[in-house]
C-alpha positions as CSV (number, residue, x, y, z in Angstrom):
1,M,0.1,0.2,-0.1
2,A,1.1,3.4,-0.7
3,N,1.4,6.2,1.7
4,I,-1.2,9.3,1.5
5,Q,-0.5,11.0,-1.6
6,Y,-0.9,14.6,-2.9
7,E,-2.6,14.1,-5.9
8,S,-4.3,16.5,-8.9
9,F,-8.1,16.3,-8.8
10,S,-7.7,15.2,-12.6
11,K,-5.9,12.2,-11.5
12,V,-8.9,10.9,-9.4
13,N,-11.9,9.1,-11.2
14,L,-14.7,11.5,-10.2
15,Q,-17.1,8.7,-11.0
16,D,-15.9,6.4,-8.2
17,T,-18.6,5.3,-5.9
18,F,-16.7,7.2,-3.1
19,F,-18.1,10.5,-4.4
20,D,-21.6,9.3,-4.6
21,S,-22.6,10.7,-0.9
22,L,-20.9,14.1,-1.8
23,R,-23.2,14.3,-5.1
24,Q,-26.0,13.6,-2.9
25,D,-25.4,16.3,-0.3
26,Y,-23.9,19.1,-2.8
27,Q,-25.8,20.2,-5.8
28,G,-23.6,20.9,-8.4
29,F,-20.7,18.9,-7.0
30,D,-19.5,17.5,-10.3
31,N,-19.4,21.1,-11.9
32,W,-17.3,22.1,-8.6
33,Y,-14.7,19.2,-8.9
34,N,-14.3,19.6,-12.9
35,K,-13.5,23.3,-12.2
36,K,-10.9,22.4,-9.4
37,A,-9.5,19.6,-12.0
38,S,-9.0,22.2,-14.7
39,Q,-7.1,24.4,-12.1
40,D,-4.8,21.7,-11.5
41,E,-5.8,21.8,-7.6
42,K,-4.5,18.9,-5.6
43,A,-5.9,16.8,-2.8
44,Y,-4.8,14.3,-0.3
45,I,-6.1,10.7,-1.1
46,L,-5.4,7.2,-0.3
47,Y,-6.2,3.9,-2.2
48,E,-6.5,0.5,-0.5
49,K,-6.8,-2.4,-2.8
50,D,-7.4,0.0,-5.6
51,E,-10.4,1.4,-3.7
52,L,-10.6,5.1,-2.8
53,V,-10.8,5.5,1.0
54,C,-10.2,9.1,1.9
55,F,-10.1,12.7,0.3
56,L,-8.9,15.8,1.7
57,Y,-8.7,19.3,-0.2
58,L,-7.5,22.0,1.7
59,K,-7.5,26.0,0.7
60,E,-5.5,28.9,1.8
61,E,-7.8,32.1,2.0
62,N,-6.5,35.3,2.6
63,P,-8.7,37.1,2.8
64,I,-11.2,34.7,3.8
65,D,-14.3,34.1,1.7
66,N,-17.3,34.9,4.4
67,T,-19.9,34.4,1.7
68,G,-23.0,33.0,3.6
69,I,-21.2,32.6,6.9
70,T,-23.1,33.7,10.0
71,P,-21.5,35.2,11.8
72,P,-18.6,36.1,9.3
73,L,-15.2,34.8,10.5
74,D,-12.4,37.1,11.3
75,S,-11.2,38.6,7.8
76,T,-8.1,40.1,9.5
77,K,-6.4,36.7,9.6
78,A,-5.6,34.2,7.1
79,W,-7.4,30.8,7.3
80,I,-7.1,27.3,5.8
81,K,-10.3,26.2,4.6
82,V,-11.3,22.4,4.8
83,G,-13.0,22.1,1.4
84,T,-13.7,18.5,1.2
85,F,-13.1,16.0,4.1
86,K,-14.1,12.3,3.5
87,V,-13.3,8.9,5.0
88,V,-15.0,6.0,4.3
89,P,-17.0,4.7,7.2
90,H,-15.6,3.2,10.4
91,R,-12.3,4.5,9.8
92,T,-11.7,7.0,12.6
93,K,-7.9,6.4,13.0
94,L,-7.5,7.4,9.4
95,G,-9.8,10.6,10.0
96,E,-7.1,11.3,12.8
97,R,-4.4,11.1,10.7
98,L,-5.8,13.4,8.0
99,I,-6.8,15.7,10.9
100,K,-3.0,16.1,11.8
101,R,-2.2,16.5,8.0
102,M,-4.7,19.5,7.9
103,F,-2.8,21.0,11.0
104,D,0.7,20.2,9.2
105,F,-0.4,22.1,6.1
106,A,-1.7,25.0,8.0
107,I,1.6,25.3,10.0
108,S,3.6,24.8,6.9
109,K,1.9,28.1,5.7
110,N,2.2,29.9,9.3
111,I,-1.6,29.9,9.0
112,F,-2.9,28.9,12.6
113,N,-6.8,29.1,11.7
114,L,-9.0,26.6,9.9
115,Y,-12.5,26.1,9.3
116,L,-15.0,23.7,7.4
117,T,-18.5,23.3,7.1
118,A,-20.4,20.1,7.7
119,F,-24.1,19.0,7.6
120,S,-25.2,18.1,11.5
121,K,-26.0,14.4,10.4
122,H,-22.1,13.8,10.0
123,K,-22.0,13.4,13.8
124,A,-19.1,11.0,13.9
125,L,-17.0,13.2,11.9
126,I,-18.2,16.4,13.9
127,N,-17.4,14.3,17.1
128,L,-13.7,13.6,15.9
129,L,-13.1,17.0,14.7
130,E,-14.4,18.5,18.3
131,Q,-12.1,16.0,20.1
132,Y,-9.1,17.7,18.4
133,G,-10.3,21.3,19.2
134,F,-12.5,22.2,16.6
135,K,-15.7,24.2,17.9
136,Q,-18.8,25.2,16.1
137,W,-19.0,28.6,15.2
138,G,-21.9,29.3,13.2
139,N,-23.8,28.4,10.1
140,K,-23.4,28.6,6.3
141,G,-27.1,27.9,4.8
142,D,-28.1,24.4,6.3
143,E,-24.4,23.5,7.3
144,L,-22.5,23.9,10.5
145,V,-19.4,26.1,10.3
146,L,-16.8,24.6,12.7
147,I,-13.2,26.4,13.4
148,K,-9.9,25.3,14.9
149,N,-7.4,27.7,16.3
150,I,-4.0,26.3,16.7
151,A,-2.7,27.8,19.9
152,T,0.5,30.0,19.7
153,T,0.3,31.7,23.1
154,S,-0.1,30.7,26.6
155,K,-3.3,32.4,26.7
156,E,-4.7,30.1,24.0
157,I,-3.5,27.0,25.6
158,Q,-6.6,25.2,27.1
159,Q,-4.7,22.5,29.3
160,D,-6.1,19.6,27.5
161,I,-3.5,17.6,25.4
162,C,-6.1,16.6,22.5
163,L,-8.0,19.9,22.5
164,D,-4.4,21.8,22.3
165,F,-3.3,19.3,19.6
166,P,-0.9,19.9,17.7
167,S,0.4,22.9,19.9
168,I,2.9,22.0,22.6
169,N,2.8,23.4,26.2
170,A,6.5,23.2,27.2
171,K,6.1,25.2,30.3
172,N,6.6,23.7,33.7
173,V,7.3,20.1,32.2
174,S,10.1,17.6,31.9
175,K,11.6,17.0,28.3
176,Y,13.3,13.7,27.4
177,I,14.7,11.8,24.3
178,L,13.0,8.4,23.9
179,G,14.6,5.7,21.6
180,I,12.7,3.5,19.3
181,Y,13.9,0.8,17.3
182,P,13.9,1.1,13.4
183,Q,11.5,-1.7,12.6
184,Y,8.9,-0.4,15.0
185,H,9.5,3.5,14.4
186,T,7.8,4.1,10.7
187,G,4.8,1.8,11.5
188,M,3.9,3.8,14.6
189,F,5.2,7.2,13.3
190,S,4.1,7.3,9.7
191,D,4.7,10.8,8.9
192,S,8.3,10.6,10.3
193,M,9.5,7.9,8.1
194,L,12.8,8.4,6.4
195,K,13.5,9.1,2.8
196,N,15.5,6.0,2.2
197,E,12.6,3.9,3.6
198,N,9.9,2.2,1.1
199,F,6.6,3.0,1.3
200,S,5.4,-0.4,1.2
201,I,6.5,-1.0,4.7
202,L,3.5,1.5,5.9
203,Q,0.2,-0.3,6.7
204,D,-3.1,1.3,6.5
205,S,-3.6,0.1,10.1
206,S,-4.5,2.0,13.2
207,E,-1.2,2.2,14.9
208,A,0.1,4.0,11.9
209,N,-2.8,6.3,11.4
210,S,-3.8,7.1,14.9
211,I,-2.6,10.3,16.8
212,H,-2.4,8.2,19.9
213,K,0.4,6.0,20.5
214,V,1.3,3.4,22.8
215,Y,4.9,2.6,23.6
216,I,5.8,-0.4,25.7
217,A,9.2,-0.5,27.2
218,K,11.5,-2.0,30.0
219,I,13.8,1.2,30.0
220,Q,14.9,2.4,33.7
221,G,13.6,5.7,34.3
222,I,10.5,6.2,32.4
223,E,8.3,5.2,35.1
224,S,9.0,8.9,36.4
225,L,7.0,10.0,33.2
226,K,4.0,12.6,34.0
227,K,1.2,13.7,32.0
228,G,2.2,16.7,29.7
229,D,5.8,15.6,29.7
230,L,7.6,16.0,26.1
231,L,9.3,13.2,24.4
232,I,11.7,13.8,21.5
233,I,11.4,10.2,19.3
234,Y,14.5,8.8,18.5
235,R,15.0,6.2,15.7
236,T,17.9,4.1,16.6
237,K,20.5,2.8,14.0
238,D,19.5,0.0,11.5
239,E,21.3,-3.2,12.1
240,K,22.8,-2.9,8.8
241,A,24.5,0.6,9.2
242,S,27.8,0.7,10.4
243,N,27.9,3.7,12.2
244,A,25.1,5.1,14.4
245,S,26.4,8.7,14.2
246,Y,24.7,9.3,10.7
247,S,22.1,6.6,10.7
248,S,20.4,7.4,14.3
249,V,18.1,10.2,14.1
250,A,15.4,12.1,16.2
251,T,12.5,12.3,14.0
252,S,9.3,13.5,16.1
253,L,7.9,15.4,19.1
254,C,5.2,13.4,21.4
255,V,3.4,14.6,24.6
256,V,2.9,12.1,27.4
257,E,-0.9,11.3,28.2
258,E,0.1,8.9,30.9
259,Y,2.3,6.2,32.5
260,R,1.0,2.6,33.4
261,H,2.6,-0.3,34.7
262,I,1.6,-3.8,33.1
263,S,0.5,-5.1,36.5
264,S,-2.3,-2.5,36.7
265,F,-4.1,-4.4,33.5
266,T,-5.8,-7.8,33.1
267,E,-4.6,-9.2,30.1
268,E,-7.7,-8.6,28.0
269,E,-7.6,-4.8,29.4
270,F,-3.8,-4.7,28.3
271,I,-4.7,-5.9,24.7
272,K,-7.4,-3.6,24.6
273,Y,-5.5,-0.8,25.7
274,C,-2.4,-1.3,23.4
275,K,-3.7,-2.9,20.3
276,P,-5.1,0.2,18.4
277,H,-2.1,2.2,19.0
278,N,0.7,-0.1,19.1
279,I,2.8,-1.9,16.4
280,F,2.5,-5.4,18.0
281,T,0.0,-8.2,17.0
282,K,-2.6,-9.6,19.4
283,D,-0.4,-12.5,19.9
284,E,2.7,-10.8,20.7
285,L,0.6,-8.6,23.0
286,K,-0.5,-11.7,24.9
287,Q,3.0,-13.0,25.0
288,Y,4.2,-9.7,26.4
289,Y,1.5,-9.8,29.1
290,K,2.4,-13.3,30.2
291,S,6.3,-12.7,30.2
292,R,6.1,-9.1,31.6
293,K,9.0,-8.7,29.2
294,Y,7.8,-4.9,28.5
295,P,6.2,-4.0,32.0
296,K,6.4,-0.2,31.2
297,I,3.7,1.7,29.2
298,I,3.5,5.0,28.0
299,K,0.5,6.7,26.0
300,M,1.3,9.9,23.9
301,T,0.1,11.9,21.3
302,Y,2.0,12.4,17.9
303,N,2.3,16.0,17.5
304,I,5.0,17.0,15.3
305,S,7.2,15.3,12.6
306,F,10.6,17.1,12.1
307,K,11.2,18.6,8.9
308,K,14.7,17.8,9.3
309,R,16.1,14.7,11.1
310,V,18.5,15.2,13.6
311,I,21.4,12.9,13.4
312,L,23.1,11.3,16.5
313,D,26.3,13.4,15.6
314,T,24.3,16.7,15.9
315,L,22.6,15.5,19.1
316,R,25.9,14.8,20.8
317,G,27.2,18.3,20.2
318,I,23.7,19.5,21.7
319,V,23.3,17.1,24.7
320,K,26.7,17.2,26.1
321,R,27.6,14.7,29.2
322,E,30.7,13.6,30.8
323,S,30.1,10.2,29.5
324,E,28.0,9.0,26.5
325,P,24.3,8.8,27.6
326,Y,22.0,5.8,26.9
327,W,20.3,7.4,24.1
328,G,17.2,5.0,24.7
329,F,16.3,7.7,27.4
330,V,17.9,11.0,28.2
331,S,16.8,13.8,30.4
332,L,17.1,17.2,28.5
333,N,17.0,20.8,30.0
334,D,15.1,23.6,28.4
335,D,18.0,24.7,26.3
336,E,18.9,21.3,24.9
337,F,15.2,20.7,24.0
338,Q,15.1,24.0,22.1
339,Q,18.3,23.4,20.4
340,I,17.0,20.0,19.2
341,L,13.8,21.4,17.9
342,K,15.8,24.4,16.1
343,A,17.9,21.6,14.4
344,G,14.9,19.6,13.3
345,E,13.6,22.8,12.0
346,V,10.2,22.7,13.8
347,N,8.0,25.6,13.5
348,E,8.4,27.0,17.0
349,S,5.1,29.1,16.7
350,I,3.2,26.2,18.1
351,I,5.6,25.5,21.0
352,I,4.4,27.2,23.8
353,H,7.3,28.3,26.5
């Protein structure tokens, strides 16, 4: 399976049954679509077994087109309009991944306000959007208008990891590097795959698509993690790589939702908790529960994929210790944390210090 593609409207078959519901909801949908195709507009799409399973069209509006919107949106700000957002039914985790893609798109444009319209009957979609900070603003004809402000100041932070997503509250929290083996990294952090990796290793699975991730380990020290702590994800070197200095890289930034010990779960609870957000199979999780091989469990949100991967050689220049630290889990001070983000070319507008 290929990764989500940014593809021209003209390359997607408008007669695909995927679009039937949009045709029913929007009179003139085909004309609108053909107009976008003639303008060489693009959308994020994903095919699964030759079947179109999602379509996301994003448009920059500066100034905003307030036609029909009551009350009008702030015309002094630039906005990203979510023009079309559809995922086939019962694919919540894929919907989450596209919500993250919306935010990544907006942040790349230095735009921190998004809006969309939706019919009230689409309750599952609206509930999913509201989970990540979209709020009902008003109406446009028969549709609801929902807006999302990506927080860039401490006043805008709501102290809720999901509602604030993808913004990072870096005040009064601990920061760490957390290592993950290459064979698990891309399956969990799909937007942070390396350029030399093959798209075919990505599965259209809940653990790849979900904003929430569950990490199981036996690393000493991670039991001290608290809600809100920040984790820079560090992909350890490939087995075939001769030198970790250039093949081990920091790739992503996550926020801890909670830490738990395996003893707090029954086997059934452990599998239910881990399976949707973890790379392991049900049988593997059963075995890990029995063996207690990885008794420490972290649930976290996947907020930011670094624009530039930060190699170990660079990390060593930033995180200076008397002796080489264990890179699987390293505590960082605020200056080290900020230097790593800078090296990763992270848009620091959404890092609230």
